[in-house]
DOBALUM-528163 format. One record per residue (C-alpha): residue number from 1; residue in three letters; chain; z, x, y. Coordinates in Angstrom, 2 decimals, m for minus. Each point is the difference from the previous one (the first is absolute). Example, Ala and Ser with C-alpha at 12.3 -4.5 7.8 and 13.67 -1.06 7.14 Angstrom:
<nodes>
NODE  pos  code  unit        z        x        y
NODE    1   ALA     A     7.80    12.30    m4.50
NODE    2   SER     A    m0.66     1.37     3.44
</nodes>
This chain:
<nodes>
NODE  pos  code  unit        z        x        y
NODE    1   MET     A    20.28    m7.39   m40.55
NODE    2   PRO     A    m0.98    m0.54    m3.69
NODE    3   VAL     A     2.82    m0.92    m2.37
NODE    4   GLY     A     1.57     2.99    m1.70
NODE    5   GLN     A    m1.36     2.55     2.46
NODE    6   LYS     A     2.62     2.23     1.54
NODE    7   ARG     A     0.06     0.37     3.75
NODE    8   LYS     A    m0.76     3.52     1.12
NODE    9   LYS     A     2.69     1.66     2.05
NODE   10   ASP     A    m0.97     0.56     3.60
NODE   11   LYS     A    m0.50     3.65     0.75
NODE   12   LYS     A     2.26     1.45     2.66
NODE   13   VAL     A    m2.18     1.41     2.74
NODE   14   GLN     A     1.40     2.82     2.07
NODE   15   VAL     A    m0.65    m0.88     3.65
NODE   16   PRO     A    m0.63     3.22     1.90
NODE   17   ASN     A     2.34     0.76     2.86
NODE   18   LEU     A    m1.28     1.14     3.37
NODE   19   ASP     A     2.95     2.24     0.80
NODE   20   HIS     A    m1.60     3.08    m1.57
NODE   21   LEU     A    m2.93    m0.16     2.42
NODE   22   GLU     A    m0.14     2.05     3.16
NODE   23   GLN     A     0.89    m1.90     3.14
NODE   24   ILE     A    m2.90     0.33     2.43
NODE   25   ASN     A     0.86    m2.40     2.81
NODE   26   LEU     A     3.72     0.04     0.78
NODE   27   ASN     A    m0.30    m2.20     3.09
NODE   28   ALA     A    m1.40    m3.12    m1.68
NODE   29   ALA     A     1.33    m3.55     0.14
NODE   30   GLY     A    m0.90    m3.09    m2.02
NODE   31   LEU     A    m0.30    m3.60     1.17
NODE   32   ASP     A     0.05    m3.13    m2.16
NODE   33   ILE     A    m1.46    m2.66     2.26
NODE   34   GLY     A     0.60    m3.72    m0.29
NODE   35   ALA     A    m0.51    m3.03     2.20
NODE   36   ALA     A     3.59    m0.08     1.27
NODE   37   GLU     A     1.50     3.39    m0.91
NODE   38   ILE     A    m1.07     3.62    m0.14
NODE   39   TRP     A     1.97     2.28    m2.30
NODE   40   THR     A    m0.15     3.63     1.11
NODE   41   CYS     A     1.02     3.15    m1.83
NODE   42   VAL     A     0.32     3.55     1.37
NODE   43   PRO     A     1.13     3.19    m1.81
NODE   44   ALA     A     3.64    m0.16    m1.03
NODE   45   ASP     A     1.05     2.93     2.21
NODE   46   ARG     A    m1.27    m1.58     3.23
NODE   47   ASP     A     2.48    m2.84     0.41
NODE   48   GLU     A     3.23    m1.30    m1.51
NODE   49   GLN     A    m1.87    m3.18    m0.85
NODE   50   PRO     A    m3.49     1.15    m1.08
NODE   51   VAL     A    m1.14    m3.51    m0.96
NODE   52   ARG     A     0.03    m2.63     2.72
NODE   53   CYS     A    m1.44    m3.48     0.46
NODE   54   PHE     A    m1.63    m1.10     3.26
NODE   55   GLU     A    m1.22    m3.44     0.96
NODE   56   SER     A    m3.64    m0.51     0.95
NODE   57   PHE     A     0.68    m0.85     3.67
NODE   58   THR     A    m1.60     2.36     2.50
NODE   59   ALA     A     3.33     1.27     1.32
NODE   60   GLU     A     1.09     0.82    m3.56
NODE   61   LEU     A    m3.26     1.84    m0.64
NODE   62   HIS     A     0.63     2.22     3.03
NODE   63   ASP     A     3.54     0.65    m1.30
NODE   64   LEU     A    m1.55     1.02    m3.32
NODE   65   ALA     A    m2.33     2.44     1.78
NODE   66   ASP     A     2.92     1.46     1.99
NODE   67   TRP     A     2.02     0.51    m3.19
NODE   68   LEU     A    m2.91     1.75    m1.75
NODE   69   GLN     A    m0.44     2.37     2.92
NODE   70   ARG     A     3.72     0.78     0.07
NODE   71   CYS     A    m0.22     0.86    m3.69
NODE   72   GLY     A    m2.82     2.45     0.66
NODE   73   ILE     A    m2.62    m2.00    m1.89
NODE   74   GLU     A    m3.61     1.07     0.44
NODE   75   THR     A    m1.81    m1.99    m2.71
NODE   76   VAL     A     0.49    m3.65    m0.92
NODE   77   ALA     A    m1.49    m1.62    m3.11
NODE   78   MET     A    m0.40    m3.76    m0.40
NODE   79   GLU     A    m1.93    m2.49    m2.10
NODE   80   SER     A    m2.66    m2.24     1.51
NODE   81   THR     A     1.83    m3.29    m0.49
NODE   82   GLY     A    m2.11    m2.81     1.44
NODE   83   VAL     A    m0.04     0.35     3.78
NODE   84   TYR     A     3.73     0.71     0.32
NODE   85   TRP     A    m0.57     3.76     0.15
NODE   86   ILE     A    m2.15    m0.10     3.15
NODE   87   PRO     A     2.75    m0.32     2.70
NODE   88   ILE     A     2.22     2.73    m1.42
NODE   89   TYR     A    m3.04     2.22    m0.65
NODE   90   GLU     A    m1.08    m0.24     3.64
NODE   91   ILE     A     3.53     0.65     1.33
NODE   92   LEU     A     0.58     3.04    m2.19
NODE   93   GLU     A    m3.45     1.41     0.73
NODE   94   ALA     A     0.62    m0.38     3.74
NODE   95   ARG     A     3.22     2.03    m0.45
NODE   96   GLY     A    m2.03     2.93    m1.36
NODE   97   LEU     A     0.97    m0.39    m3.66
NODE   98   GLU     A    m2.53     0.51    m2.76
NODE   99   VAL     A    m0.22    m3.39    m1.69
NODE  100   ASN     A    m1.58    m0.12    m3.46
NODE  101   LEU     A    m1.14    m3.37    m1.21
NODE  102   VAL     A    m0.06     0.38    m3.79
NODE  103   ASN     A    m1.55    m2.01    m2.79
NODE  104   ALA     A     2.51    m1.97    m2.04
NODE  105   ARG     A    m1.98     0.88    m3.15
NODE  106   HIS     A     0.65     3.70     0.60
NODE  107   ILE     A     3.74    m0.59     0.24
NODE  108   LYS     A     0.07    m1.90    m3.28
NODE  109   ASN     A    m2.10     2.62    m1.81
NODE  110   VAL     A     2.39     2.86     0.78
NODE  111   PRO     A     2.49     0.41    m2.88
NODE  112   GLY     A     3.68     0.05     0.75
NODE  113   LYS     A     3.24    m1.96    m0.19
NODE  114   LYS     A    m0.86    m2.56     2.61
NODE  115   THR     A     2.28    m2.67    m1.44
NODE  116   GLU     A     3.13     1.95     0.95
NODE  117   VAL     A    m0.76     0.15     3.72
NODE  118   LEU     A    m1.08    m2.29     2.78
NODE  119   ASP     A    m3.69    m0.26     0.82
NODE  120   CYS     A     0.47     1.81     3.30
NODE  121   GLN     A     1.75     2.89    m1.78
NODE  122   TRP     A    m2.84     0.27    m2.49
NODE  123   ILE     A    m2.61    m0.06     2.78
NODE  124   GLN     A     1.97     2.71     1.88
NODE  125   LYS     A     0.26     2.17    m3.09
NODE  126   LEU     A    m3.72     0.09    m0.85
NODE  127   PRO     A    m1.36     1.51     3.28
NODE  128   THR     A     2.84     2.54    m0.09
NODE  129   TYR     A    m1.65     1.48    m3.09
NODE  130   GLY     A    m3.53    m0.50     1.34
NODE  131   LEU     A    m0.86    m2.72    m2.52
NODE  132   LEU     A    m1.44    m2.52     2.45
NODE  133   GLN     A    m3.18     0.04     2.03
NODE  134   ALA     A    m0.47    m2.04     3.15
NODE  135   SER     A    m2.56    m2.78    m0.08
NODE  136   PHE     A    m2.97     0.21     2.31
NODE  137   ARG     A     0.36    m1.63     3.41
NODE  138   PRO     A    m2.54     0.44     2.81
NODE  139   GLU     A     0.97     1.08     3.48
NODE  140   GLU     A     1.78    m2.50     2.19
NODE  141   GLN     A    m3.04    m0.99     2.07
NODE  142   MET     A    m2.05    m0.66    m3.12
NODE  143   CYS     A     2.89    m1.94    m1.56
NODE  144   ALA     A     0.03    m2.30     3.03
NODE  145   LEU     A    m3.74    m0.61    m0.33
NODE  146   ARG     A     0.42    m0.60    m3.73
NODE  147   SER     A     2.66    m2.64     0.66
NODE  148   TYR     A    m2.34    m1.88     2.34
NODE  149   LEU     A    m2.83     0.16    m2.53
NODE  150   ARG     A     2.18    m1.20    m2.86
NODE  151   HIS     A     1.19    m2.87     2.17
NODE  152   ARG     A    m3.63    m0.81     0.80
NODE  153   ASP     A    m0.82    m0.12    m3.71
NODE  154   ASN     A     2.84    m2.48    m0.48
NODE  155   LEU     A    m1.38    m2.19     2.78
NODE  156   ILE     A    m3.42     0.02    m1.66
NODE  157   ARG     A     1.59    m1.08    m3.29
NODE  158   TYR     A     1.89    m2.80     1.74
NODE  159   ARG     A    m3.22    m1.19     1.61
NODE  160   SER     A    m1.82     0.14    m3.33
NODE  161   ALA     A     2.49    m2.50    m1.42
NODE  162   HIS     A    m1.01    m2.50     2.70
NODE  163   ILE     A    m3.68     0.54    m0.84
NODE  164   GLN     A     0.77    m0.95    m3.59
NODE  165   GLN     A     1.86    m3.09     1.21
NODE  166   ARG     A    m3.07    m1.04     1.98
NODE  167   GLN     A    m2.18     0.41    m3.06
NODE  168   LYS     A     2.43    m2.10    m2.03
NODE  169   ALA     A     0.01    m2.79     2.60
NODE  170   LEU     A    m3.81    m0.04     0.10
NODE  171   HIS     A    m0.24    m0.24    m3.79
NODE  172   GLN     A     2.58    m2.80    m0.06
NODE  173   MET     A    m2.29    m1.96     2.34
NODE  174   ASN     A    m3.00     0.97    m2.21
NODE  175   LEU     A    m1.60     1.89     2.89
NODE  176   GLN     A    m2.05     2.72    m1.72
NODE  177   LEU     A    m0.41     2.09     3.12
NODE  178   THR     A     0.89     3.23    m1.84
NODE  179   LYS     A    m3.08    m0.44    m2.23
NODE  180   VAL     A    m2.55     0.00     2.84
NODE  181   ILE     A     1.50     2.63     2.31
NODE  182   SER     A     1.31     3.37    m1.12
NODE  183   ASP     A     3.01     0.18     2.32
NODE  184   ILE     A     1.90    m2.94     1.48
NODE  185   THR     A     1.60     2.40     2.49
NODE  186   GLY     A    m3.40     0.75     1.50
NODE  187   GLN     A    m1.51    m1.65     3.05
NODE  188   THR     A    m1.57    m2.94    m1.87
NODE  189   GLY     A     3.05    m0.68    m2.17
NODE  190   LEU     A     2.53     0.15     2.84
NODE  191   GLN     A    m2.03    m2.25     2.28
NODE  192   ILE     A    m0.39    m2.63    m2.72
NODE  193   ILE     A     3.68     0.09    m0.97
NODE  194   ARG     A     1.13    m0.22     3.62
NODE  195   ALA     A    m2.26    m3.00     0.49
NODE  196   ILE     A     1.43    m1.67    m3.14
NODE  197   VAL     A     3.56     0.55     1.26
NODE  198   ALA     A    m1.04    m1.40     3.40
NODE  199   GLY     A    m1.07    m3.28    m1.65
NODE  200   GLU     A    m3.73     0.41    m0.71
NODE  201   HIS     A    m0.78    m1.08    m3.58
NODE  202   ASN     A    m3.73    m0.74     0.16
NODE  203   PRO     A    m1.71     2.51    m2.35
NODE  204   VAL     A    m3.25     0.05     2.00
NODE  205   THR     A     1.84     0.68     3.25
NODE  206   LEU     A     2.16     2.67    m1.62
NODE  207   ALA     A    m3.06     1.74    m1.45
NODE  208   GLN     A    m1.34     0.51     3.54
NODE  209   TYR     A     2.67     2.65     0.52
NODE  210   ARG     A    m2.00     2.23    m2.35
NODE  211   ASP     A    m0.61     3.50     1.35
NODE  212   PRO     A    m3.72     0.97     0.02
NODE  213   ARG     A     0.80     3.02    m2.17
NODE  214   CYS     A     1.41    m2.20    m2.77
NODE  215   ARG     A    m2.21    m0.01    m3.10
NODE  216   SER     A     0.75    m3.61    m0.95
NODE  217   SER     A    m1.88    m2.75     1.80
NODE  218   GLN     A     1.58    m2.83     1.96
NODE  219   SER     A    m0.84    m2.49    m2.75
NODE  220   GLU     A     1.80     2.14    m2.59
NODE  221   ILE     A     3.06     0.35     2.22
NODE  222   ALA     A     0.01    m3.74     0.73
NODE  223   LYS     A    m0.18    m0.76    m3.73
NODE  224   SER     A     3.01     2.24    m0.66
NODE  225   LEU     A     2.05    m1.79     2.67
NODE  226   GLU     A    m0.18    m3.43    m1.62
NODE  227   GLY     A     3.48    m0.86    m1.27
NODE  228   HIS     A     3.15    m1.99     0.67
NODE  229   TYR     A     1.89     1.05     3.11
NODE  230   LYS     A     3.50    m1.09    m0.96
NODE  231   ALA     A     2.74     0.39     2.58
NODE  232   GLU     A     2.34     2.11    m2.17
NODE  233   HIS     A    m2.72     2.55    m0.75
NODE  234   LEU     A    m1.15     0.08     3.63
NODE  235   PHE     A     3.58     0.74     1.01
NODE  236   ALA     A     0.18     2.90    m2.48
NODE  237   LEU     A    m3.33     1.29     1.35
NODE  238   GLN     A     1.29    m0.20     3.56
NODE  239   GLN     A     3.18     1.88    m0.89
NODE  240   ALA     A    m1.95     2.71    m1.84
NODE  241   LEU     A    m2.35     0.43     2.95
NODE  242   ALA     A     2.93     0.29     2.42
NODE  243   GLY     A     1.62     2.64    m2.22
NODE  244   TYR     A    m3.28     1.91    m0.20
NODE  245   ASP     A    m0.39    m0.03     3.79
NODE  246   PHE     A     3.60     1.11     0.48
NODE  247   TYR     A    m0.32     3.05    m2.24
NODE  248   THR     A    m3.39     0.83     1.47
NODE  249   GLN     A     1.66     0.20     3.40
NODE  250   GLN     A     2.84     2.08    m1.46
NODE  251   ILE     A    m2.52     2.45    m1.46
NODE  252   LYS     A    m1.69     0.36     3.39
NODE  253   VAL     A     3.33     0.79     1.66
NODE  254   CYS     A     0.77     2.50    m2.76
NODE  255   ASP     A    m3.42     1.64     0.52
NODE  256   LEU     A     0.83     0.55     3.67
NODE  257   GLU     A     3.21     1.81    m0.99
NODE  258   ILE     A    m1.84     2.09    m2.59
NODE  259   GLU     A    m2.63     1.00     2.54
NODE  260   GLN     A     2.73     1.22     2.33
NODE  261   LYS     A     1.42     2.11    m2.84
NODE  262   TYR     A    m3.42     1.57    m0.56
NODE  263   LYS     A    m0.25     0.84     3.69
NODE  264   ALA     A     3.39     1.74    m0.13
NODE  265   PHE     A    m1.17     2.50    m2.63
NODE  266   LYS     A    m1.18     3.38     1.16
NODE  267   PRO     A    m3.78     0.17    m0.70
NODE  268   GLN     A    m1.01     2.63    m2.55
NODE  269   VAL     A    m3.57     0.13     1.34
NODE  270   ASP     A    m1.69    m0.53     3.34
NODE  271   LEU     A    m2.57    m2.77    m0.24
NODE  272   GLN     A    m1.98     1.60     2.81
NODE  273   ALA     A    m0.27     3.38    m1.72
NODE  274   GLN     A    m0.13    m1.32    m3.58
NODE  275   PRO     A    m1.37    m3.55     0.13
NODE  276   LEU     A     0.45    m2.28    m2.96
NODE  277   PRO     A    m3.19    m0.03    m2.07
NODE  278   PRO     A    m1.70    m3.35    m0.52
NODE  279   PRO     A     1.05    m1.94    m3.10
NODE  280   LYS     A    m1.79     0.96    m3.18
NODE  281   LYS     A    m0.94    m3.59    m0.70
NODE  282   LYS     A     0.45    m3.31     1.67
NODE  283   SER     A     2.71    m2.09    m1.59
NODE  284   ARG     A     0.92    m3.59     0.58
NODE  285   ARG     A     2.98    m0.35     2.29
NODE  286   GLN     A     3.02    m1.25    m1.92
NODE  287   ALA     A     1.96    m3.02     1.18
NODE  288   THR     A     3.25     2.01    m0.07
NODE  289   GLN     A    m1.41     2.85     2.09
NODE  290   PRO     A     1.51     0.34     3.52
NODE  291   ASP     A    m2.04    m0.46     3.15
NODE  292   TYR     A     0.42     3.57     1.29
NODE  293   ASP     A    m2.00     3.02    m1.20
NODE  294   LEU     A     2.22     0.96    m2.90
NODE  295   ARG     A    m2.39     2.66    m1.32
NODE  296   SER     A     0.21     2.00     3.23
NODE  297   TYR     A     3.80    m0.18     0.04
NODE  298   LEU     A     0.19     1.25    m3.60
NODE  299   TYR     A    m2.41     2.83     0.79
NODE  300   GLN     A     2.09     1.16     2.98
NODE  301   LEU     A     3.20    m0.41    m2.01
NODE  302   SER     A    m1.03     2.09    m3.03
NODE  303   GLY     A    m2.81     2.17     1.34
NODE  304   VAL     A    m2.31    m1.09    m2.84
NODE  305   ASP     A    m2.00    m3.09    m0.86
NODE  306   LEU     A     0.85    m1.41    m3.42
NODE  307   THR     A    m2.46    m2.91     0.11
NODE  308   PRO     A    m3.00     2.07    m1.25
NODE  309   ILE     A     1.78     0.13    m3.37
NODE  310   ASP     A    m1.50    m2.77    m2.10
NODE  311   GLY     A     2.48    m2.82    m0.55
NODE  312   ILE     A     2.16     0.78     3.06
NODE  313   ASP     A    m0.41    m2.29     2.99
NODE  314   VAL     A     2.03     0.11     3.19
NODE  315   LEU     A     2.78    m2.25    m1.32
NODE  316   THR     A     0.35     2.01    m3.21
NODE  317   ALA     A     0.01     3.25     2.00
NODE  318   GLN     A     2.69    m1.43     2.27
NODE  319   THR     A     2.20    m0.89    m2.98
NODE  320   ILE     A    m0.46     3.43    m1.59
NODE  321   LEU     A     0.79     1.96     3.17
NODE  322   SER     A     3.05    m2.09     0.84
NODE  323   GLU     A     1.42     0.46    m3.51
NODE  324   ILE     A    m0.70     3.72    m0.62
NODE  325   GLY     A     0.19     1.29     3.57
NODE  326   LEU     A    m2.05     2.85     1.41
NODE  327   ASP     A     1.86     3.08    m1.24
NODE  328   MET     A    m1.30     0.95    m3.45
NODE  329   SER     A     2.38     2.97    m0.17
NODE  330   LYS     A     2.66    m2.45    m1.19
NODE  331   TRP     A    m1.56     0.50    m3.44
NODE  332   LYS     A    m0.44     3.49    m1.46
NODE  333   THR     A    m3.39    m0.73    m1.52
NODE  334   VAL     A    m2.41    m2.86    m0.41
NODE  335   LYS     A     1.41    m0.48    m3.50
NODE  336   HIS     A     3.43    m0.70     1.44
NODE  337   PHE     A    m1.63    m2.46     2.42
NODE  338   THR     A    m1.80    m1.98    m2.71
NODE  339   SER     A     3.12     0.05    m2.16
NODE  340   TRP     A     2.04    m1.47     2.87
NODE  341   LEU     A    m2.64    m2.71     0.39
NODE  342   GLY     A     0.29    m0.88    m3.68
NODE  343   LEU     A    m3.66     0.79    m0.65
NODE  344   ALA     A     0.57     2.97    m2.31
NODE  345   PRO     A     0.83    m0.25    m3.73
NODE  346   TYR     A     3.70     0.00    m0.76
NODE  347   ASN     A     0.45     1.81    m3.31
NODE  348   ASP     A     3.00    m1.27    m1.95
NODE  349   ILE     A     0.73     2.94    m2.34
NODE  350   SER     A     2.62     0.02    m2.74
NODE  351   GLY     A     0.36     2.78    m2.53
NODE  352   GLY     A    m3.15     1.68     1.23
NODE  353   LYS     A    m2.03    m3.15    m0.66
NODE  354   VAL     A    m1.63    m2.07     2.72
NODE  355   LEU     A     1.09    m3.61    m0.46
NODE  356   LYS     A    m1.65    m1.57     3.05
NODE  357   ARG     A    m2.55     1.09     2.56
NODE  358   LYS     A    m0.06    m3.06     2.23
NODE  359   THR     A     0.59     0.10     3.73
NODE  360   LYS     A     3.43    m1.00     1.26
NODE  361   LYS     A     0.58    m3.52     1.26
NODE  362   THR     A     0.37     0.04     3.76
NODE  363   ASP     A    m0.01    m2.37     2.96
NODE  364   ASN     A    m1.42     2.67     2.30
NODE  365   ARG     A    m2.22    m1.74     2.57
NODE  366   ALA     A    m2.23     3.05     0.29
NODE  367   ASN     A    m0.55    m0.18    m3.76
NODE  368   THR     A    m1.22    m3.59     0.37
NODE  369   ALA     A    m2.27     0.95     2.92
NODE  370   PHE     A    m1.62     2.81    m2.00
NODE  371   ARG     A    m0.56    m2.32    m2.96
NODE  372   ILE     A    m1.64    m2.61     2.21
NODE  373   ALA     A    m2.22     2.74     1.44
NODE  374   ALA     A    m0.91     1.12    m3.52
NODE  375   GLN     A    m1.08    m3.48    m1.04
NODE  376   SER     A    m2.08    m0.34     3.14
NODE  377   ALA     A    m1.57     3.45    m0.47
NODE  378   GLY     A    m0.94    m0.94    m3.56
NODE  379   ARG     A    m2.63    m2.38     1.38
NODE  380   SER     A    m1.60     2.61     2.27
NODE  381   GLN     A    m2.97     2.25    m0.67
NODE  382   SER     A     1.96     3.18     0.68
NODE  383   ALA     A     1.65     2.87    m1.82
NODE  384   LEU     A     3.23    m1.97    m0.32
NODE  385   GLY     A    m1.92    m3.05    m1.19
NODE  386   GLY     A    m1.75     2.03    m2.68
NODE  387   PHE     A     3.31     1.55    m1.06
NODE  388   TYR     A     1.65    m3.43    m0.25
NODE  389   ARG     A    m2.79    m1.43    m2.15
NODE  390   ARG     A     0.04     3.01    m2.35
NODE  391   MET     A     3.79    m0.28    m0.41
NODE  392   ARG     A    m0.27    m3.75    m0.54
NODE  393   ALA     A    m2.58     0.51    m2.77
NODE  394   LYS     A     2.32     2.48    m1.74
NODE  395   HIS     A     3.50    m1.39     0.59
NODE  396   GLY     A    m0.26    m3.50     1.47
NODE  397   SER     A     0.52    m1.44     3.47
NODE  398   ALA     A     3.76     0.63     0.31
NODE  399   LYS     A    m0.17     3.73    m0.70
NODE  400   ALA     A    m3.19     0.32     2.05
NODE  401   THR     A     1.82    m1.48     3.00
NODE  402   THR     A     2.90     2.42    m0.42
NODE  403   ALA     A    m2.29     3.03    m0.44
NODE  404   THR     A    m2.12    m0.91     3.04
NODE  405   ALA     A     3.09    m0.72     2.11
NODE  406   HIS     A     1.32     3.42    m1.02
NODE  407   LYS     A    m3.24     1.64     1.12
NODE  408   ILE     A     0.00    m1.86     3.34
NODE  409   ALA     A     3.62     1.07     0.57
NODE  410   ARG     A    m0.98     3.64    m0.55
NODE  411   ILE     A    m2.82    m0.38     2.52
NODE  412   VAL     A     2.33    m1.54     2.60
NODE  413   TYR     A     2.55     2.78    m0.57
NODE  414   HIS     A    m2.68     2.65     0.59
NODE  415   LEU     A    m1.35    m1.69     3.14
NODE  416   LEU     A     3.42    m0.39     1.60
NODE  417   LYS     A     1.16     3.50    m0.91
NODE  418   TYR     A    m3.08     1.91     1.09
NODE  419   ARG     A    m1.36    m2.43     2.64
NODE  420   ASP     A    m3.32    m0.11    m1.81
NODE  421   GLN     A    m2.78    m2.60    m0.12
NODE  422   TYR     A    m1.02    m1.88    m3.12
NODE  423   ILE     A    m3.62     0.19    m1.10
NODE  424   ASP     A    m1.08    m2.02    m3.02
NODE  425   PRO     A    m1.54     2.47    m2.51
NODE  426   GLY     A    m2.15    m2.70    m1.59
NODE  427   GLN     A     0.21    m2.51    m2.82
NODE  428   ASP     A    m0.81     2.53    m2.75
NODE  429   TYR     A     2.42     2.71     1.21
NODE  430   TYR     A     2.84    m0.59    m2.46
NODE  431   GLN     A    m2.46    m0.73    m2.82
NODE  432   GLN     A    m1.63     3.39     0.58
NODE  433   GLN     A     3.41     1.66    m0.01
NODE  434   TYR     A     0.77    m1.70    m3.31
NODE  435   GLN     A    m3.30     1.16    m1.54
NODE  436   GLU     A     0.55     3.57     1.17
NODE  437   ARG     A     3.48    m0.06    m1.54
NODE  438   VAL     A    m1.36    m1.26    m3.32
NODE  439   ILE     A    m2.76     2.62    m0.06
NODE  440   LYS     A     2.51     2.76     0.77
NODE  441   ASN     A     2.22    m1.10    m2.89
NODE  442   LEU     A    m2.99    m0.15    m2.37
NODE  443   GLN     A    m1.05     3.49     1.02
NODE  444   ARG     A     3.51     1.30    m0.62
NODE  445   LYS     A     0.16    m1.59    m3.46
NODE  446   ALA     A    m3.47     1.31    m0.89
NODE  447   LYS     A     1.04     3.51     1.03
NODE  448   GLU     A     3.10    m0.19    m2.19
NODE  449   LEU     A    m2.24    m0.89    m2.95
NODE  450   GLY     A    m2.40     2.85     0.76
NODE  451   MET     A    m2.72    m2.34     1.17
NODE  452   GLU     A    m1.79    m0.65     3.27
NODE  453   LEU     A    m0.61    m3.27     1.76
NODE  454   VAL     A    m3.68    m0.30     1.00
NODE  455   PRO     A    m1.05    m2.89     2.25
NODE  456   THR     A    m3.18    m1.82    m0.92
NODE  457   ALA     A    m2.94    m0.19     2.37
NODE  458   ALA     A     0.00    m3.11     2.14
</nodes>
């Protein structure tokens, strides 16, 4: 603070009290969940000790559920704290209680005298007055599938680390294999690396493992394999290869479990009566794609095929469906859906003035999947590709990705809600819509000025 300047007195802010609000849900309880303890609060008239602490052991969780039922509790609110909420959520849901998993941000944004009460009392008080909204959670069967898929994604990330370790070991030996083949996890790369680990260090002999489809010649591959095969780097290469093989086997086992989960779902369509149409275009099979026919399983699961949408392949469609579920009635409108995804502008308004229009920061996996689809669609000769390029020319790549992801999300919402098929309207579709909108605005302005807009002859 500059010398001589008086410090301004802090203004006393009146914190609004919630007691004047109408109580909507009188049978609500609040849980403050931790790793070792769960603090629980029920209405004061239900028990002599309305606030109790339970340990996180399974027997204690069942005692907690029994106590809530004895108190006549129908709704339970809790924060999503790490993974600690999952066991108690499942136990309470199995008892027939309505369990609302709430966003911690919503609890903090509600004004009130939180400092005078325990967290569990504050959480119990808010749903009593209808000030909390439950977070979205798919049905139990879809949640199980989502858990398997998230675990599979983790396995793929673990395996990727071992691929990077292999690349590092090769560069340390000055083996420039990554410069002559596009993928060291392909057939040519794996055969050469396995031979190196087995003890073969002759570049000409190693180059003979070249697959006929490889673009580089044997002489180029042999030239890239000239280096120093030191023992410490060979050991690191061997360890990285073993780790890669281990996680590859883990992914295959996980794929078998996921396939069984798909088979357990009730099919939404009969493949005999409504066969899956052929793919719109042939795409290169991804290394992370499972061996079974994933596209058919997704079609039977949802009743629609999302892969005709430009930018969405089978893996992206799988991620989207597992994260958003199949029931679009969870959101009132498509605007609520895109807002939940974090793909709609979040207007920060103060004093009637818009301060920010950016989208909210979110770690929603469906949000990431839609953004990846948008970037992929931007390279296509389709309506979405034309829209992306027009937005990029006006606002830049970041906003173009968000706008295109928002449009793809609206398309997916419509397809899942109305069981419709997607047909690409053409590359110039959105450009024509934009031109018609501009012409309509010009005609309106001309009419206001007492003039008429006359098109020139082509």
